[in-house]
TORPA-4810 file (N, C-alpha, C, O; in nm, 3 decimals):
<nodes>
NODE_1_0.085_-0.118_0.000_0.000_0.000_0.000_0.089_0.123_0.000_0.192_0.127_0.067_M
NODE_2_0.049_0.223_-0.075_0.128_0.346_-0.079_0.074_0.446_0.023_-0.046_0.455_0.048_K
NODE_3_0.169_0.521_0.080_0.137_0.623_0.180_0.213_0.750_0.148_0.327_0.747_0.100_Y
NODE_4_0.150_0.863_0.176_0.211_0.995_0.165_0.248_1.035_0.307_0.159_1.055_0.391_F
NODE_5_0.376_1.047_0.336_0.425_1.081_0.469_0.479_1.223_0.462_0.563_1.255_0.378_V
NODE_6_0.430_1.309_0.551_0.460_1.452_0.544_0.523_1.504_0.672_0.482_1.469_0.782_M
NODE_7_0.624_1.590_0.654_0.676_1.669_0.765_0.634_1.813_0.740_0.620_1.856_0.625_V
NODE_8_0.615_1.887_0.848_0.562_2.021_0.839_0.657_2.123_0.900_0.746_2.087_0.977_Q
NODE_9_0.637_2.249_0.865_0.716_2.356_0.924_0.650_2.489_0.897_0.561_2.501_0.812_G
NODE_10_0.694_2.589_0.971_0.647_2.725_0.951_0.760_2.807_0.889_0.874_2.761_0.882_T
NODE_11_0.729_2.926_0.845_0.834_3.014_0.795_0.938_3.040_0.906_1.057_3.047_0.878_Q
NODE_12_0.891_3.053_1.030_0.984_3.074_1.143_1.079_2.956_1.158_1.195_2.976_1.195_A
NODE_13_1.034_2.834_1.131_1.121_2.717_1.138_1.233_2.727_1.034_1.348_2.697_1.065_D
NODE_14_1.199_2.769_0.913_1.299_2.784_0.808_1.397_2.896_0.844_1.517_2.883_0.821_Y
NODE_15_1.345_3.004_0.901_1.432_3.115_0.944_1.529_3.066_1.052_1.647_3.099_1.049_E
NODE_16_1.478_2.986_1.145_1.563_2.934_1.253_1.673_2.845_1.196_1.787_2.849_1.242_A
NODE_17_1.638_2.763_1.096_1.739_2.676_1.034_1.844_2.757_0.959_1.954_2.708_0.934_M
NODE_18_1.810_2.881_0.923_1.905_2.971_0.857_1.983_3.053_0.961_2.059_3.143_0.925_A
NODE_19_1.963_3.022_1.090_2.039_3.089_1.195_1.972_3.210_1.255_2.035_3.285_1.330_G
NODE_20_1.843_3.232_1.223_1.772_3.349_1.275_1.664_3.303_1.373_1.564_3.244_1.334_R
NODE_21_1.687_3.331_1.500_1.594_3.292_1.607_1.467_3.375_1.600_1.464_3.484_1.542_A
NODE_22_1.361_3.322_1.661_1.235_3.395_1.675_1.176_3.358_1.810_1.232_3.278_1.885_S
NODE_23_1.062_3.416_1.839_0.993_3.381_1.964_0.949_3.235_1.962_0.928_3.174_2.067_A
NODE_24_0.936_3.177_1.841_0.888_3.040_1.827_0.999_2.935_1.822_0.973_2.817_1.844_D
NODE_25_1.122_2.978_1.793_1.229_2.879_1.775_1.366_2.941_1.794_1.390_3.054_1.753_S
NODE_26_1.456_2.866_1.859_1.595_2.914_1.869_1.665_2.902_1.734_1.623_2.824_1.648_P
NODE_27_1.769_2.979_1.716_1.849_2.970_1.593_1.920_2.835_1.589_1.971_2.788_1.690_A
NODE_28_1.922_2.774_1.472_1.995_2.650_1.452_2.139_2.686_1.417_2.166_2.786_1.350_W
NODE_29_2.231_2.604_1.463_2.370_2.620_1.423_2.394_2.541_1.295_2.310_2.461_1.253_T
NODE_30_2.508_2.564_1.233_2.543_2.487_1.113_2.550_2.339_1.148_2.512_2.254_1.067_E
NODE_31_2.599_2.308_1.267_2.608_2.169_1.311_2.468_2.108_1.327_2.447_1.991_1.292_Q
NODE_32_2.372_2.185_1.378_2.233_2.138_1.391_2.176_2.101_1.254_2.114_1.996_1.237_D
NODE_33_2.198_2.189_1.156_2.146_2.167_1.022_2.211_2.044_0.959_2.144_1.962_0.896_V
NODE_34_2.343_2.031_0.976_2.413_1.914_0.921_2.360_1.785_0.983_2.342_1.685_0.913_R
NODE_35_2.335_1.787_1.114_2.283_1.667_1.183_2.145_1.630_1.129_2.116_1.512_1.109_A
NODE_36_2.061_1.730_1.104_1.927_1.705_1.051_1.937_1.644_0.912_1.870_1.545_0.882_M
NODE_37_2.020_1.702_0.825_2.034_1.649_0.689_2.095_1.509_0.689_2.052_1.423_0.613_F
NODE_38_2.192_1.484_0.773_2.253_1.351_0.782_2.150_1.247_0.826_2.145_1.136_0.773_A
NODE_39_2.067_1.285_0.924_1.962_1.196_0.973_1.865_1.162_0.860_1.833_1.045_0.838_F
NODE_40_1.819_1.264_0.788_1.723_1.243_0.679_1.786_1.162_0.565_1.719_1.077_0.506_M
NODE_41_1.911_1.187_0.533_1.979_1.109_0.429_1.988_0.962_0.470_1.974_0.873_0.386_E
NODE_42_2.012_0.937_0.599_2.016_0.799_0.649_1.882_0.730_0.636_1.875_0.615_0.592_G
NODE_43_1.775_0.799_0.673_1.640_0.744_0.659_1.613_0.712_0.511_1.566_0.604_0.478_I
NODE_44_1.645_0.808_0.424_1.620_0.789_0.281_1.697_0.668_0.227_1.642_0.588_0.152_N
NODE_45_1.823_0.654_0.266_1.904_0.541_0.220_1.842_0.408_0.264_1.837_0.313_0.187_A
NODE_46_1.796_0.402_0.389_1.733_0.280_0.439_1.604_0.248_0.362_1.576_0.132_0.333_E
NODE_47_1.527_0.352_0.329_1.401_0.330_0.257_1.426_0.286_0.114_1.351_0.205_0.060_L
NODE_48_1.531_0.338_0.052_1.568_0.293_-0.083_1.612_0.147_-0.076_1.571_0.065_-0.158_V
NODE_49_1.697_0.115_0.022_1.749_-0.021_0.036_1.637_-0.122_0.062_1.640_-0.234_0.010_E
NODE_50_1.537_-0.083_0.142_1.427_-0.175_0.173_1.326_-0.187_0.058_1.240_-0.275_0.059_S
NODE_51_1.338_-0.097_-0.041_1.244_-0.098_-0.154_1.114_-0.025_-0.125_1.021_-0.030_-0.206_G
NODE_52_1.105_0.043_-0.011_0.981_0.112_0.026_0.973_0.255_-0.029_0.864_0.312_-0.036_E
NODE_53_1.086_0.312_-0.068_1.088_0.450_-0.118_1.036_0.455_-0.261_1.089_0.388_-0.349_M
NODE_54_0.932_0.534_-0.283_0.883_0.563_-0.416_0.939_0.698_-0.458_0.993_0.713_-0.567_V
NODE_55_0.926_0.796_-0.369_0.975_0.931_-0.394_0.982_1.006_-0.262_0.911_0.972_-0.168_E
NODE_56_1.066_1.106_-0.256_1.074_1.192_-0.139_1.149_1.319_-0.173_1.246_1.317_-0.249_G
NODE_57_1.105_1.430_-0.116_1.169_1.559_-0.141_1.147_1.652_-0.022_1.046_1.642_0.048_Q
NODE_58_1.244_1.741_0.000_1.225_1.854_0.089_1.175_1.971_0.005_1.202_1.977_-0.114_G
NODE_59_1.102_2.062_0.068_1.044_2.174_-0.005_1.105_2.307_0.040_1.153_2.321_0.153_L
NODE_60_1.101_2.404_-0.050_1.148_2.538_-0.019_1.060_2.600_0.090_0.950_2.552_0.117_A
NODE_61_1.109_2.706_0.150_1.039_2.773_0.259_0.900_2.822_0.218_0.877_2.851_0.101_E
NODE_62_0.807_2.831_0.315_0.671_2.876_0.284_0.665_3.013_0.217_0.572_3.039_0.140_P
NODE_63_0.762_3.101_0.243_0.762_3.234_0.180_0.769_3.224_0.028_0.735_3.319_-0.042_A
NODE_64_0.811_3.109_-0.023_0.821_3.091_-0.168_0.698_3.021_-0.227_0.700_2.974_-0.341_R
NODE_65_0.591_3.014_-0.147_0.466_2.953_-0.191_0.393_3.046_-0.288_0.396_3.168_-0.272_T
NODE_66_0.329_2.989_-0.386_0.241_3.064_-0.476_0.105_2.996_-0.471_0.094_2.875_-0.491_R
NODE_67_0.001_3.076_-0.442_-0.136_3.025_-0.437_-0.211_3.072_-0.561_-0.199_3.188_-0.602_S
NODE_68_-0.289_2.982_-0.621_-0.365_3.014_-0.740_-0.511_2.975_-0.716_-0.541_2.860_-0.684_V
NODE_69_-0.600_3.073_-0.732_-0.744_3.050_-0.717_-0.811_3.063_-0.854_-0.752_3.117_-0.947_L
NODE_70_-0.935_3.014_-0.866_-1.006_3.028_-0.994_-1.014_3.175_-1.035_-0.995_3.265_-0.953_P
NODE_71_-1.042_3.198_-1.162_-1.049_3.336_-1.211_-1.147_3.423_-1.133_-1.253_3.379_-1.089_P
NODE_72_-1.105_3.549_-1.117_-1.190_3.649_-1.051_-1.280_3.715_-1.154_-1.299_3.663_-1.264_G
NODE_73_-1.335_3.830_-1.117_-1.429_3.903_-1.203_-1.366_3.941_-1.337_-1.436_3.954_-1.437_A
NODE_74_-1.234_3.960_-1.338_-1.166_4.000_-1.463_-1.133_3.880_-1.552_-1.076_3.897_-1.659_D
NODE_75_-1.170_3.759_-1.509_-1.145_3.639_-1.589_-1.006_3.581_-1.575_-0.974_3.481_-1.639_G
NODE_76_-0.922_3.642_-1.491_-0.786_3.594_-1.473_-0.774_3.521_-1.339_-0.842_3.558_-1.243_R
NODE_77_-0.690_3.417_-1.331_-0.671_3.348_-1.203_-0.620_3.447_-1.098_-0.548_3.542_-1.129_P
NODE_78_-0.660_3.424_-0.974_-0.615_3.507_-0.863_-0.489_3.442_-0.807_-0.493_3.331_-0.755_V
NODE_79_-0.377_3.511_-0.819_-0.247_3.458_-0.779_-0.190_3.542_-0.666_-0.192_3.665_-0.671_V
NODE_80_-0.140_3.474_-0.562_-0.073_3.544_-0.453_0.053_3.467_-0.415_0.057_3.345_-0.424_S
NODE_81_0.153_3.540_-0.373_0.280_3.481_-0.331_0.291_3.485_-0.180_0.242_3.577_-0.115_D
NODE_82_0.358_3.385_-0.125_0.379_3.377_0.018_0.267_3.303_0.088_0.161_3.280_0.029_G
NODE_83_0.289_3.266_0.214_0.187_3.191_0.289_0.066_3.278_0.318_0.077_3.401_0.328_P
NODE_84_-0.050_3.214_0.332_-0.173_3.286_0.364_-0.165_3.353_0.501_-0.200_3.470_0.516_D
NODE_85_-0.117_3.278_0.598_-0.110_3.327_0.736_0.028_3.296_0.792_0.077_3.184_0.783_R
NODE_86_0.090_3.396_0.849_0.220_3.376_0.913_0.205_3.277_1.028_0.104_3.278_1.099_E
NODE_87_0.303_3.192_1.045_0.303_3.096_1.155_0.226_2.969_1.127_0.229_2.876_1.207_G
NODE_88_0.155_2.965_1.014_0.077_2.846_0.983_0.170_2.733_0.937_0.264_2.755_0.862_E
NODE_89_0.141_2.613_0.984_0.218_2.496_0.941_0.196_2.472_0.793_0.085_2.479_0.743_L
NODE_90_0.305_2.443_0.726_0.302_2.413_0.583_0.381_2.285_0.557_0.464_2.245_0.638_R
NODE_91_0.354_2.222_0.445_0.429_2.105_0.405_0.575_2.145_0.386_0.604_2.237_0.310_L
NODE_92_0.666_2.076_0.454_0.809_2.106_0.447_0.884_1.999_0.368_0.991_2.026_0.313_A
NODE_93_0.830_1.878_0.363_0.891_1.769_0.290_0.799_1.649_0.292_0.706_1.642_0.372_G
NODE_94_0.827_1.556_0.203_0.738_1.440_0.193_0.812_1.318_0.140_0.919_1.327_0.081_Y
NODE_95_0.749_1.205_0.164_0.789_1.078_0.106_0.662_1.012_0.054_0.556_1.024_0.115_W
NODE_96_0.673_0.944_-0.057_0.570_0.849_-0.099_0.636_0.713_-0.075_0.738_0.681_-0.136_V
NODE_97_0.575_0.635_0.013_0.632_0.506_0.052_0.536_0.394_0.016_0.414_0.411_0.022_L
NODE_98_0.592_0.281_-0.021_0.514_0.161_-0.049_0.545_0.062_0.062_0.648_-0.004_0.061_D
NODE_99_0.454_0.054_0.159_0.478_-0.027_0.280_0.377_-0.141_0.289_0.266_-0.133_0.236_C
NODE_100_0.417_-0.245_0.356_0.335_-0.365_0.369_0.213_-0.345_0.458_0.115_-0.418_0.446_A
NODE_101_0.220_-0.247_0.550_0.110_-0.233_0.645_0.109_-0.092_0.705_0.209_-0.020_0.698_S
NODE_102_-0.005_-0.054_0.764_-0.011_0.074_0.835_0.088_0.078_0.953_0.142_0.183_0.987_P
NODE_103_0.109_-0.038_1.013_0.203_-0.043_1.125_0.345_-0.010_1.078_0.418_0.060_1.147_E
NODE_104_0.383_-0.061_0.961_0.518_-0.034_0.910_0.537_0.113_0.878_0.639_0.170_0.914_R
NODE_105_0.441_0.177_0.810_0.458_0.318_0.778_0.456_0.402_0.906_0.523_0.505_0.913_V
NODE_106_0.381_0.359_1.007_0.381_0.429_1.135_0.517_0.416_1.203_0.565_0.512_1.263_T
NODE_107_0.578_0.300_1.193_0.714_0.280_1.247_0.813_0.377_1.180_0.897_0.437_1.247_E
NODE_108_0.802_0.391_1.048_0.890_0.483_0.975_0.864_0.627_1.019_0.959_0.702_1.044_I
NODE_109_0.738_0.665_1.029_0.704_0.802_1.071_0.756_0.830_1.212_0.801_0.941_1.240_A
NODE_110_0.749_0.731_1.300_0.800_0.749_1.435_0.951_0.774_1.434_1.002_0.852_1.514_A
NODE_111_1.022_0.708_1.343_1.167_0.733_1.329_1.192_0.873_1.276_1.280_0.944_1.326_R
NODE_112_1.115_0.915_1.176_1.130_1.048_1.119_1.107_1.154_1.228_1.177_1.255_1.232_I
NODE_113_1.010_1.129_1.315_0.978_1.224_1.422_1.093_1.242_1.521_1.093_1.337_1.599_A
NODE_114_1.190_1.152_1.517_1.306_1.162_1.607_1.421_1.241_1.546_1.532_1.239_1.599_Q
NODE_115_1.396_1.309_1.436_1.500_1.388_1.370_1.560_1.486_1.471_1.487_1.554_1.543_C
NODE_116_1.693_1.495_1.476_1.755_1.585_1.574_1.725_1.731_1.541_1.720_1.772_1.425_P
NODE_117_1.706_1.808_1.647_1.688_1.952_1.636_1.731_2.016_1.766_1.741_1.948_1.868_Q
NODE_118_1.758_2.146_1.765_1.804_2.211_1.887_1.699_2.210_1.998_1.579_2.207_1.971_P
NODE_119_1.745_2.211_2.119_1.656_2.221_2.236_1.569_2.345_2.222_1.619_2.453_2.191_E
NODE_120_1.439_2.329_2.245_1.347_2.442_2.239_1.283_2.464_2.103_1.194_2.548_2.090_G
NODE_121_1.328_2.391_2.001_1.266_2.403_1.869_1.128_2.339_1.874_1.109_2.239_1.942_A
NODE_122_1.030_2.395_1.802_0.896_2.337_1.806_0.893_2.197_1.745_0.968_2.166_1.652_P
NODE_123_0.806_2.114_1.799_0.789_1.977_1.750_0.657_1.972_1.673_0.551_2.005_1.727_V
NODE_124_0.665_1.929_1.548_0.545_1.917_1.465_0.523_1.769_1.433_0.619_1.694_1.418_H
NODE_125_0.397_1.727_1.424_0.370_1.586_1.395_0.411_1.547_1.253_0.411_1.630_1.162_P
NODE_126_0.446_1.421_1.237_0.466_1.363_1.105_0.330_1.305_1.065_0.271_1.227_1.140_V
NODE_127_0.281_1.342_0.949_0.149_1.300_0.905_0.158_1.187_0.803_0.250_1.183_0.721_L
NODE_128_0.062_1.095_0.809_0.055_0.981_0.716_-0.083_0.981_0.653_-0.185_0.990_0.722_I
NODE_129_-0.085_0.972_0.519_-0.214_0.957_0.450_-0.200_0.849_0.345_-0.105_0.849_0.268_R
NODE_130_-0.296_0.754_0.341_-0.295_0.654_0.236_-0.315_0.722_0.100_-0.384_0.823_0.090_P
NODE_131_-0.254_0.665_-0.003_-0.266_0.715_-0.140_-0.376_0.636_-0.210_-0.385_0.514_-0.197_V
NODE_132_-0.459_0.707_-0.284_-0.566_0.642_-0.360_-0.522_0.627_-0.506_-0.443_0.707_-0.556_M
NODE_133_-0.572_0.523_-0.573_-0.540_0.504_-0.715_-0.638_0.585_-0.801_-0.724_0.655_-0.748_D
NODE_134_-0.624_0.573_-0.932_-0.709_0.650_-1.024_-0.857_0.621_-1.008_-0.940_0.704_-1.044_D
NODE_135_-0.892_0.504_-0.957_-1.032_0.468_-0.940_-1.090_0.506_-0.805_-1.203_0.470_-0.774_G
NODE_136_-1.012_0.577_-0.724_-1.061_0.619_-0.593_-1.045_0.514_-0.485_-1.096_0.531_-0.374_G
NODE_137_-0.975_0.405_-0.517_-0.949_0.301_-0.419_-0.812_0.324_-0.357_-0.725_0.384_-0.419_E
NODE_138_-0.794_0.276_-0.235_-0.663_0.283_-0.172_-0.568_0.192_-0.247_-0.604_0.080_-0.284_L
NODE_139_-0.445_0.240_-0.271_-0.348_0.159_-0.346_-0.319_0.031_-0.270_-0.298_0.033_-0.149_T
NODE_140_-0.317_-0.078_-0.340_-0.281_-0.205_-0.278_-0.392_-0.266_-0.195_-0.375_-0.375_-0.140_G
NODE_141_-0.506_-0.197_-0.184_-0.616_-0.251_-0.103_-0.676_-0.373_-0.170_-0.690_-0.378_-0.293_A
NODE_142_-0.711_-0.469_-0.090_-0.776_-0.590_-0.143_-0.918_-0.595_-0.096_-0.955_-0.529_0.002_T
NODE_143_-0.998_-0.671_-0.163_-1.133_-0.689_-0.113_-1.228_-0.678_-0.218_-1.348_-0.690_-0.194_G
</nodes>
């Protein structure tokens, strides 16, 4: 069964990783950032080796988000740059995993949740969602 596994962050989290502290997060050191990337690279290597990795990517900071809504009164799409609300959690990275069971993907998410970060940095949940196929069925579902 395929699962979409997501990590989240705010613009303040990205700022902190760039060494700029805020009321929400302490500044990360270069060593903190290297430890986080090394941890994630290790997880990715294990998932490739196990055959469970379909795809995975980290995403640019929320400030680089572009939102597109249906056309307004002028007939043109409504486009805005940047996050809708400051401090709102946004998708920071994802994996598409092909796992044998919900328990297995939960085990992987629990490992991801242990990613090293500086003391006092906010902790955000790792989210798991089953992937549906073109027919609206869960991938790999039987029955």
